[in-house]
N, CA, C and O atoms as CSV, one atom per row, in Angstrom:
chain,resi,resn,atom,element,x,y,z
A,1,MET,N,N,112.434,-30.229,15.335
A,1,MET,CA,C,112.175,-30.822,16.432
A,1,MET,C,C,112.673,-32.200,16.765
A,1,MET,O,O,112.983,-32.569,17.898
A,2,LEU,N,N,112.718,-32.912,15.693
A,2,LEU,CA,C,113.414,-34.232,15.904
A,2,LEU,C,C,114.854,-34.149,16.340
A,2,LEU,O,O,115.386,-35.036,17.008
A,3,GLY,N,N,115.509,-32.974,15.911
A,3,GLY,CA,C,116.889,-32.953,16.287
A,3,GLY,C,C,117.111,-32.667,17.768
A,3,GLY,O,O,118.235,-32.752,18.262
A,4,CYS,N,N,116.043,-32.332,18.467
A,4,CYS,CA,C,116.102,-32.115,19.789
A,4,CYS,C,C,115.784,-33.289,20.810
A,4,CYS,O,O,115.880,-33.232,22.036
A,5,LEU,N,N,115.440,-34.217,20.141
A,5,LEU,CA,C,115.069,-35.585,20.856
A,5,LEU,C,C,116.443,-36.549,21.211
A,5,LEU,O,O,117.305,-36.708,20.347
A,6,PRO,N,N,116.546,-37.094,22.390
A,6,PRO,CA,C,117.688,-37.840,22.774
A,6,PRO,C,C,117.573,-39.162,22.137
A,6,PRO,O,O,117.081,-40.141,22.697
A,7,VAL,N,N,118.092,-39.145,20.832
A,7,VAL,CA,C,118.218,-40.453,20.340
A,7,VAL,C,C,119.732,-40.679,19.584
A,7,VAL,O,O,120.359,-39.668,19.267
A,8,GLY,N,N,120.207,-41.792,19.351
A,8,GLY,CA,C,121.356,-42.058,18.932
A,8,GLY,C,C,122.423,-41.504,19.761
A,8,GLY,O,O,122.201,-41.106,20.905
A,9,ARG,N,N,123.618,-41.467,19.194
A,9,ARG,CA,C,124.954,-41.135,19.950
A,9,ARG,C,C,125.223,-39.511,20.097
A,9,ARG,O,O,126.068,-39.085,20.884
A,10,VAL,N,N,124.513,-38.743,19.357
A,10,VAL,CA,C,124.887,-37.327,19.177
A,10,VAL,C,C,124.027,-36.645,20.359
A,10,VAL,O,O,122.842,-36.955,20.485
A,11,ASP,N,N,124.540,-35.862,21.085
A,11,ASP,CA,C,123.797,-35.022,22.018
A,11,ASP,C,C,122.884,-34.139,21.248
A,11,ASP,O,O,123.361,-33.404,20.383
A,12,PRO,N,N,121.535,-34.153,21.506
A,12,PRO,CA,C,120.616,-33.206,20.949
A,12,PRO,C,C,120.663,-31.821,21.456
A,12,PRO,O,O,121.047,-31.562,22.597
A,13,ALA,N,N,120.254,-30.897,20.574
A,13,ALA,CA,C,120.011,-29.622,21.179
A,13,ALA,C,C,118.769,-29.745,22.217
A,13,ALA,O,O,117.922,-30.637,22.175
A,14,PRO,N,N,118.817,-28.735,23.111
A,14,PRO,CA,C,117.814,-28.824,24.288
A,14,PRO,C,C,116.521,-28.851,23.620
A,14,PRO,O,O,116.406,-28.107,22.646
A,15,LEU,N,N,115.424,-29.642,23.997
A,15,LEU,CA,C,114.178,-29.548,23.517
A,15,LEU,C,C,113.610,-28.132,23.802
A,15,LEU,O,O,112.835,-27.661,22.969
A,16,SER,N,N,113.873,-27.541,24.713
A,16,SER,CA,C,113.215,-26.205,25.079
A,16,SER,C,C,113.770,-25.208,23.944
A,16,SER,O,O,113.050,-24.228,23.750
A,17,VAL,N,N,114.777,-25.290,23.270
A,17,VAL,CA,C,115.490,-24.336,22.193
A,17,VAL,C,C,114.534,-24.802,21.083
A,17,VAL,O,O,113.846,-23.956,20.512
A,18,GLY,N,N,114.456,-26.028,20.764
A,18,GLY,CA,C,113.456,-26.366,19.573
A,18,GLY,C,C,111.937,-25.786,19.750
A,18,GLY,O,O,111.316,-25.246,18.834
A,19,LEU,N,N,111.512,-25.954,20.880
A,19,LEU,CA,C,110.191,-25.462,21.287
A,19,LEU,C,C,110.109,-23.998,21.270
A,19,LEU,O,O,109.056,-23.489,20.885
A,20,ALA,N,N,110.978,-23.340,21.598
A,20,ALA,CA,C,111.075,-21.852,21.702
A,20,ALA,C,C,111.152,-21.398,20.004
A,20,ALA,O,O,110.386,-20.538,19.570
A,21,LEU,N,N,112.045,-22.004,19.227
A,21,LEU,CA,C,112.051,-21.605,17.839
A,21,LEU,C,C,110.693,-22.063,17.296
A,21,LEU,O,O,110.065,-21.204,16.676
A,22,LEU,N,N,110.209,-23.116,17.409
A,22,LEU,CA,C,108.825,-23.376,16.673
A,22,LEU,C,C,107.723,-22.460,17.276
A,22,LEU,O,O,106.804,-22.147,16.520
A,23,ARG,N,N,107.711,-21.988,18.573
A,23,ARG,CA,C,106.861,-20.884,19.068
A,23,ARG,C,C,106.931,-19.726,18.183
A,23,ARG,O,O,105.927,-19.192,17.711
A,24,ASP,N,N,108.147,-19.337,17.958
A,24,ASP,CA,C,108.464,-18.058,17.272
A,24,ASP,C,C,107.823,-18.165,15.915
A,24,ASP,O,O,107.045,-17.321,15.469
A,25,GLU,N,N,108.206,-19.280,15.275
A,25,GLU,CA,C,107.809,-19.557,13.765
A,25,GLU,C,C,106.316,-19.572,13.673
A,25,GLU,O,O,105.757,-19.016,12.727
A,26,LEU,N,N,105.597,-20.228,14.685
A,26,LEU,CA,C,104.160,-20.262,14.594
A,26,LEU,C,C,103.657,-18.847,14.826
A,26,LEU,O,O,102.685,-18.497,14.157
A,27,ALA,N,N,104.143,-18.065,15.607
A,27,ALA,CA,C,103.700,-16.658,15.850
A,27,ALA,C,C,103.833,-15.871,14.615
A,27,ALA,O,O,102.913,-15.116,14.300
A,28,ASP,N,N,105.076,-15.989,13.750
A,28,ASP,CA,C,105.081,-15.359,12.570
A,28,ASP,C,C,104.135,-15.946,11.439
A,28,ASP,O,O,103.667,-15.223,10.560
A,29,VAL,N,N,103.921,-17.126,11.514
A,29,VAL,CA,C,102.977,-17.729,10.481
A,29,VAL,C,C,101.613,-17.027,10.763
A,29,VAL,O,O,100.940,-16.583,9.832
A,30,ARG,N,N,101.214,-16.934,12.073
A,30,ARG,CA,C,99.852,-16.387,12.500
A,30,ARG,C,C,99.775,-14.827,12.093
A,30,ARG,O,O,98.706,-14.270,11.845
A,31,GLN,N,N,100.730,-14.341,12.062
A,31,GLN,CA,C,100.925,-12.768,11.783
A,31,GLN,C,C,100.354,-12.651,10.181
A,31,GLN,O,O,99.559,-11.783,9.820
A,32,ASP,N,N,100.881,-13.623,9.367
A,32,ASP,CA,C,100.783,-13.478,8.021
A,32,ASP,C,C,99.622,-14.231,7.449
A,32,ASP,O,O,99.384,-14.107,6.247
A,33,LEU,N,N,98.815,-15.068,8.269
A,33,LEU,CA,C,97.794,-15.849,7.960
A,33,LEU,C,C,96.628,-15.227,7.231
A,33,LEU,O,O,95.915,-15.784,6.396
A,34,ALA,N,N,96.545,-14.015,7.662
A,34,ALA,CA,C,95.103,-13.279,7.079
A,34,ALA,C,C,95.547,-13.122,5.604
A,34,ALA,O,O,94.674,-13.220,4.741
A,35,ASP,N,N,96.745,-12.901,5.264
A,35,ASP,CA,C,96.757,-12.627,3.610
A,35,ASP,C,C,96.674,-13.920,2.946
A,35,ASP,O,O,96.677,-13.881,1.716
A,36,TRP,N,N,96.602,-15.044,3.506
A,36,TRP,CA,C,96.153,-16.391,2.814
A,36,TRP,C,C,94.889,-16.643,2.610
A,36,TRP,O,O,94.580,-17.459,1.742
A,37,ARG,N,N,93.997,-16.043,3.308
A,37,ARG,CA,C,92.606,-16.279,3.334
A,37,ARG,C,C,91.616,-15.835,2.057
A,37,ARG,O,O,91.264,-14.670,1.870
A,38,VAL,N,N,91.254,-16.891,1.266
A,38,VAL,CA,C,90.484,-16.684,0.302
A,38,VAL,C,C,89.263,-17.545,0.459
A,38,VAL,O,O,89.352,-18.612,1.067
A,39,PRO,N,N,88.109,-17.128,-0.067
A,39,PRO,CA,C,86.983,-17.843,-0.090
A,39,PRO,C,C,87.070,-19.298,-0.519
A,39,PRO,O,O,86.530,-20.200,0.121
A,40,GLU,N,N,87.762,-19.483,-1.610
A,40,GLU,CA,C,87.750,-20.691,-2.258
A,40,GLU,C,C,88.330,-21.952,-1.350
A,40,GLU,O,O,88.073,-23.119,-1.643
A,41,VAL,N,N,89.088,-21.600,-0.290
A,41,VAL,CA,C,89.846,-22.563,0.549
A,41,VAL,C,C,89.467,-22.150,1.889
A,41,VAL,O,O,90.332,-22.290,2.754
A,42,GLU,N,N,88.323,-21.660,2.235
A,42,GLU,CA,C,87.993,-21.152,3.755
A,42,GLU,C,C,87.949,-22.269,4.648
A,42,GLU,O,O,88.393,-22.053,5.776
A,43,ALA,N,N,87.544,-23.335,4.416
A,43,ALA,CA,C,87.544,-24.469,5.252
A,43,ALA,C,C,88.918,-24.897,5.521
A,43,ALA,O,O,89.232,-25.139,6.687
A,44,GLN,N,N,89.769,-25.016,4.577
A,44,GLN,CA,C,91.352,-25.397,4.791
A,44,GLN,C,C,91.794,-24.183,5.483
A,44,GLN,O,O,92.605,-24.582,6.320
A,45,TRP,N,N,91.695,-23.018,5.564
A,45,TRP,CA,C,92.215,-21.898,6.081
A,45,TRP,C,C,91.892,-21.964,7.645
A,45,TRP,O,O,92.725,-21.863,8.546
A,46,LEU,N,N,90.568,-22.145,7.783
A,46,LEU,CA,C,89.985,-22.294,9.318
A,46,LEU,C,C,90.719,-23.521,9.943
A,46,LEU,O,O,91.158,-23.488,11.093
A,47,ALA,N,N,90.816,-24.507,9.196
A,47,ALA,CA,C,91.495,-25.813,9.773
A,47,ALA,C,C,93.081,-25.346,10.141
A,47,ALA,O,O,93.562,-25.648,11.233
A,48,ALA,N,N,93.767,-24.666,9.244
A,48,ALA,CA,C,95.229,-24.176,9.488
A,48,ALA,C,C,95.195,-23.292,10.574
A,48,ALA,O,O,96.078,-23.449,11.417
A,49,GLU,N,N,94.380,-22.400,10.745
A,49,GLU,CA,C,94.320,-21.545,11.934
A,49,GLU,C,C,94.078,-22.234,13.192
A,49,GLU,O,O,94.696,-21.895,14.202
A,50,ALA,N,N,93.297,-23.097,13.205
A,50,ALA,CA,C,93.050,-23.802,14.543
A,50,ALA,C,C,94.208,-24.656,14.826
A,50,ALA,O,O,94.536,-24.913,15.984
A,51,ALA,N,N,94.910,-25.154,13.680
A,51,ALA,CA,C,95.944,-26.097,14.157
A,51,ALA,C,C,97.198,-25.281,14.615
A,51,ALA,O,O,97.990,-25.764,15.424
A,52,LEU,N,N,97.359,-24.044,14.087
A,52,LEU,CA,C,98.352,-23.071,14.754
A,52,LEU,C,C,98.048,-22.938,16.251
A,52,LEU,O,O,98.909,-23.169,17.101
A,53,VAL,N,N,96.821,-22.567,16.541
A,53,VAL,CA,C,96.592,-22.388,17.949
A,53,VAL,C,C,96.694,-23.668,18.803
A,53,VAL,O,O,97.179,-23.662,19.935
A,54,GLU,N,N,96.206,-24.769,18.188
A,54,GLU,CA,C,96.469,-26.078,19.075
A,54,GLU,C,C,97.952,-26.396,19.348
A,54,GLU,O,O,98.398,-26.727,20.447
A,55,ALA,N,N,98.751,-26.236,18.062
A,55,ALA,CA,C,100.193,-26.492,18.304
A,55,ALA,C,C,100.868,-25.479,19.415
A,55,ALA,O,O,101.660,-25.891,20.263
A,56,ALA,N,N,100.475,-24.167,19.310
A,56,ALA,CA,C,101.049,-23.402,20.314
A,56,ALA,C,C,100.645,-23.598,21.710
A,56,ALA,O,O,101.335,-23.291,22.682
A,57,ASP,N,N,99.416,-24.160,21.743
A,57,ASP,CA,C,98.980,-24.387,23.192
A,57,ASP,C,C,99.700,-25.638,23.621
A,57,ASP,O,O,100.056,-25.703,24.798
A,58,ALA,N,N,99.953,-26.629,22.814
A,58,ALA,CA,C,100.659,-27.870,23.325
A,58,ALA,C,C,102.329,-27.369,23.562
A,58,ALA,O,O,103.079,-28.114,24.193
A,59,ILE,N,N,102.625,-26.590,23.230
A,59,ILE,CA,C,104.183,-25.978,23.301
A,59,ILE,C,C,104.251,-25.835,24.810
A,59,ILE,O,O,105.240,-26.320,25.359
A,60,ASP,N,N,103.410,-25.286,25.489
A,60,ASP,CA,C,103.587,-25.130,27.177
A,60,ASP,C,C,103.521,-26.388,27.604
A,60,ASP,O,O,104.404,-26.634,28.426
A,61,ALA,N,N,102.723,-27.395,27.329
A,61,ALA,CA,C,102.935,-28.782,27.928
A,61,ALA,C,C,104.057,-29.461,27.586
A,61,ALA,O,O,104.520,-30.303,28.355
A,62,ALA,N,N,104.561,-29.215,26.539
A,62,ALA,CA,C,105.778,-29.968,26.067
A,62,ALA,C,C,106.996,-29.267,26.948
A,62,ALA,O,O,107.916,-29.939,27.415
A,63,GLU,N,N,106.914,-28.195,27.075
A,63,GLU,CA,C,108.073,-27.491,27.863
A,63,GLU,C,C,108.024,-27.879,29.249
A,63,GLU,O,O,109.091,-27.973,29.856
A,64,ARG,N,N,106.844,-28.138,29.882
A,64,ARG,CA,C,106.799,-28.743,31.213
A,64,ARG,C,C,107.317,-30.104,31.345
A,64,ARG,O,O,107.974,-30.521,32.299
A,65,ILE,N,N,106.947,-30.795,30.252
A,65,ILE,CA,C,107.449,-32.196,30.233
A,65,ILE,C,C,109.068,-32.358,30.157
A,65,ILE,O,O,109.781,-33.071,30.865
A,66,ALA,N,N,109.453,-31.462,29.058
A,66,ALA,CA,C,110.966,-31.526,28.745
A,66,ALA,C,C,111.756,-31.014,29.971
A,66,ALA,O,O,112.951,-31.310,30.001
A,67,ALA,N,N,111.259,-30.304,30.955
A,67,ALA,CA,C,111.718,-29.736,32.025
A,67,ALA,C,C,111.755,-30.733,33.106
A,67,ALA,O,O,112.556,-30.573,34.027
A,68,THR,N,N,110.974,-31.737,33.082
A,68,THR,CA,C,110.866,-32.820,34.289
A,68,THR,C,C,111.395,-34.210,33.874
A,68,THR,O,O,111.543,-35.038,34.772
A,69,THR,N,N,111.673,-34.521,32.696
A,69,THR,CA,C,112.059,-35.973,32.077
A,69,THR,C,C,112.834,-35.938,30.931
A,69,THR,O,O,112.704,-35.068,30.071
A,70,THR,N,N,113.690,-36.908,30.876
A,70,THR,CA,C,114.473,-37.233,29.741
A,70,THR,C,C,114.051,-38.597,29.034
A,70,THR,O,O,114.663,-39.104,28.094
A,71,GLU,N,N,112.996,-39.070,29.590
A,71,GLU,CA,C,112.345,-40.259,29.002
A,71,GLU,C,C,111.921,-40.116,27.568
A,71,GLU,O,O,111.021,-39.298,27.378
A,72,LEU,N,N,112.393,-40.752,26.526
A,72,LEU,CA,C,112.292,-40.565,25.248
A,72,LEU,C,C,110.689,-40.778,24.842
A,72,LEU,O,O,110.141,-40.125,23.954
A,73,GLU,N,N,110.114,-41.670,25.539
A,73,GLU,CA,C,108.660,-41.910,24.972
A,73,GLU,C,C,107.835,-40.715,25.555
A,73,GLU,O,O,106.952,-40.240,24.842
A,74,ALA,N,N,108.027,-40.270,26.618
A,74,ALA,CA,C,107.197,-38.870,27.010
A,74,ALA,C,C,107.624,-37.659,26.318
A,74,ALA,O,O,106.812,-36.753,26.135
A,75,LEU,N,N,108.973,-37.558,25.870
A,75,LEU,CA,C,109.206,-36.561,24.977
A,75,LEU,C,C,108.673,-36.625,23.594
A,75,LEU,O,O,108.218,-35.586,23.115
A,76,LEU,N,N,108.673,-37.727,22.887
A,76,LEU,CA,C,108.112,-37.841,21.689
A,76,LEU,C,C,106.737,-37.657,21.742
A,76,LEU,O,O,106.219,-37.029,20.819
A,77,GLU,N,N,105.998,-38.114,22.709
A,77,GLU,CA,C,104.517,-37.854,22.823
A,77,GLU,C,C,104.247,-36.422,23.016
A,77,GLU,O,O,103.201,-35.964,22.557
A,78,ALA,N,N,105.130,-35.609,23.690
A,78,ALA,CA,C,104.928,-34.252,23.985
A,78,ALA,C,C,105.256,-33.457,22.532
A,78,ALA,O,O,104.581,-32.509,22.131
A,79,VAL,N,N,106.261,-33.943,21.917
A,79,VAL,CA,C,106.618,-33.295,20.734
A,79,VAL,C,C,105.539,-33.680,19.380
A,79,VAL,O,O,105.318,-32.962,18.405
A,80,GLY,N,N,105.036,-34.876,19.640
A,80,GLY,CA,C,103.969,-35.355,18.754
A,80,GLY,C,C,102.599,-34.400,18.967
A,80,GLY,O,O,101.933,-33.981,18.020
A,81,ASP,N,N,102.373,-34.196,20.041
A,81,ASP,CA,C,101.086,-33.321,20.432
A,81,ASP,C,C,101.306,-31.959,19.866
A,81,ASP,O,O,100.303,-31.338,19.514
A,82,VAL,N,N,102.591,-31.357,19.716
A,82,VAL,CA,C,102.974,-30.046,19.157
A,82,VAL,C,C,102.912,-30.208,17.743
A,82,VAL,O,O,102.309,-29.298,17.174
A,83,VAL,N,N,103.409,-31.198,16.948
A,83,VAL,CA,C,103.395,-31.156,15.655
A,83,VAL,C,C,102.246,-31.838,14.861
A,83,VAL,O,O,102.002,-31.519,13.697
A,84,THR,N,N,101.571,-32.760,15.515
A,84,THR,CA,C,100.428,-33.352,14.970
A,84,THR,C,C,99.403,-32.522,14.392
A,84,THR,O,O,98.987,-32.743,13.255
A,85,PRO,N,N,98.935,-31.501,15.164
A,85,PRO,CA,C,98.097,-30.578,14.676
A,85,PRO,C,C,98.413,-29.853,13.348
A,85,PRO,O,O,97.451,-29.537,12.648
A,86,LEU,N,N,99.631,-29.565,12.940
A,86,LEU,CA,C,100.206,-29.012,11.835
A,86,LEU,C,C,99.849,-29.918,10.466
A,86,LEU,O,O,99.882,-29.349,9.374
A,87,ASP,N,N,99.597,-30.966,10.531
A,87,ASP,CA,C,99.135,-31.993,9.662
A,87,ASP,C,C,97.893,-31.318,8.663
A,87,ASP,O,O,97.701,-31.647,7.492
A,88,ALA,N,N,97.202,-30.416,9.338
A,88,ALA,CA,C,96.154,-29.638,8.599
A,88,ALA,C,C,96.886,-28.739,7.424
A,88,ALA,O,O,96.246,-28.414,6.424
A,89,TRP,N,N,98.275,-28.355,7.605
A,89,TRP,CA,C,98.580,-27.586,6.562
A,89,TRP,C,C,98.835,-28.227,5.222
A,89,TRP,O,O,98.926,-27.620,4.156
A,90,GLN,N,N,98.952,-29.669,5.424
A,90,GLN,CA,C,99.211,-30.448,4.217
A,90,GLN,C,C,97.781,-30.270,3.316
A,90,GLN,O,O,97.911,-30.115,2.102
A,91,GLU,N,N,96.571,-30.288,3.838
A,91,GLU,CA,C,95.503,-30.065,3.153
A,91,GLU,C,C,95.267,-28.519,2.683
A,91,GLU,O,O,94.797,-28.197,1.591
A,92,ALA,N,N,95.593,-27.818,3.490
A,92,ALA,CA,C,95.608,-26.367,3.068
A,92,ALA,C,C,96.528,-25.971,1.978
A,92,ALA,O,O,96.264,-25.064,1.189
A,93,GLU,N,N,97.721,-26.740,1.951
A,93,GLU,CA,C,98.613,-26.461,0.977
A,93,GLU,C,C,98.114,-26.887,-0.381
A,93,GLU,O,O,98.312,-26.246,-1.413
A,94,ARG,N,N,97.372,-28.161,-0.286
A,94,ARG,CA,C,96.902,-28.689,-1.479
A,94,ARG,C,C,95.867,-27.672,-2.219
A,94,ARG,O,O,95.833,-27.359,-3.409
A,95,GLY,N,N,95.022,-27.247,-1.127
A,95,GLY,CA,C,93.769,-26.396,-1.575
A,95,GLY,C,C,94.364,-24.958,-2.324
A,95,GLY,O,O,93.764,-24.404,-3.245
A,96,TRP,N,N,95.558,-24.509,-1.790
A,96,TRP,CA,C,96.083,-23.169,-2.373
A,96,TRP,C,C,96.717,-23.593,-3.691
A,96,TRP,O,O,96.703,-22.781,-4.616
A,97,ARG,N,N,97.248,-24.741,-3.855
A,97,ARG,CA,C,97.919,-25.213,-4.962
A,97,ARG,C,C,96.972,-25.407,-6.043
A,97,ARG,O,O,97.245,-25.060,-7.192
A,98,ARG,N,N,95.786,-25.990,-5.699
A,98,ARG,CA,C,94.662,-26.093,-6.895
A,98,ARG,C,C,94.260,-24.695,-7.259
A,98,ARG,O,O,93.851,-24.537,-8.410
A,99,LEU,N,N,94.302,-23.812,-6.584
A,99,LEU,CA,C,93.736,-22.438,-6.934
A,99,LEU,C,C,94.822,-21.932,-7.825
A,99,LEU,O,O,94.437,-21.153,-8.697
A,100,ARG,N,N,96.248,-22.243,-7.787
A,100,ARG,CA,C,97.098,-21.792,-8.730
A,100,ARG,C,C,97.019,-22.375,-10.024
A,100,ARG,O,O,97.373,-21.729,-11.009
A,101,ARG,N,N,96.493,-23.793,-10.134
A,101,ARG,CA,C,96.407,-24.396,-11.332
A,101,ARG,C,C,95.245,-23.981,-12.140
A,101,ARG,O,O,95.274,-24.080,-13.367
A,102,GLN,N,N,94.134,-23.480,-11.445
A,102,GLN,CA,C,92.990,-23.234,-12.094
A,102,GLN,C,C,93.237,-22.194,-13.263
A,102,GLN,O,O,94.029,-21.266,-13.100
A,103,PRO,N,N,92.559,-22.367,-14.412
A,103,PRO,CA,C,92.490,-21.442,-15.313
A,103,PRO,C,C,91.880,-20.112,-14.987
A,103,PRO,O,O,90.895,-20.113,-14.250
A,104,PRO,N,N,92.349,-18.973,-15.449
A,104,PRO,CA,C,91.755,-17.600,-14.987
A,104,PRO,C,C,90.230,-17.341,-15.637
A,104,PRO,O,O,89.616,-16.306,-15.376
């Protein structure tokens, strides 16, 4: 996503392209999400699922903003609204890794 923002001297990829790719990736992850659900990390799983929904919903708004402005601050905020919810994945990942480290 950051490679799609207009910073520096290099022309970025269109933000709409980055958002479309991210939308596809989020859809793929949602399809596989049920396979990751185990009782030991239920709270983290629910947070990760909610994060996917929130991020996907924010893509629509980011696309509208990207279509109407090239102002870096507005674009950064729109991209931030998309990627910030995905921070929940860090906590989920820690929970899943703890499961792998537990003795059988």
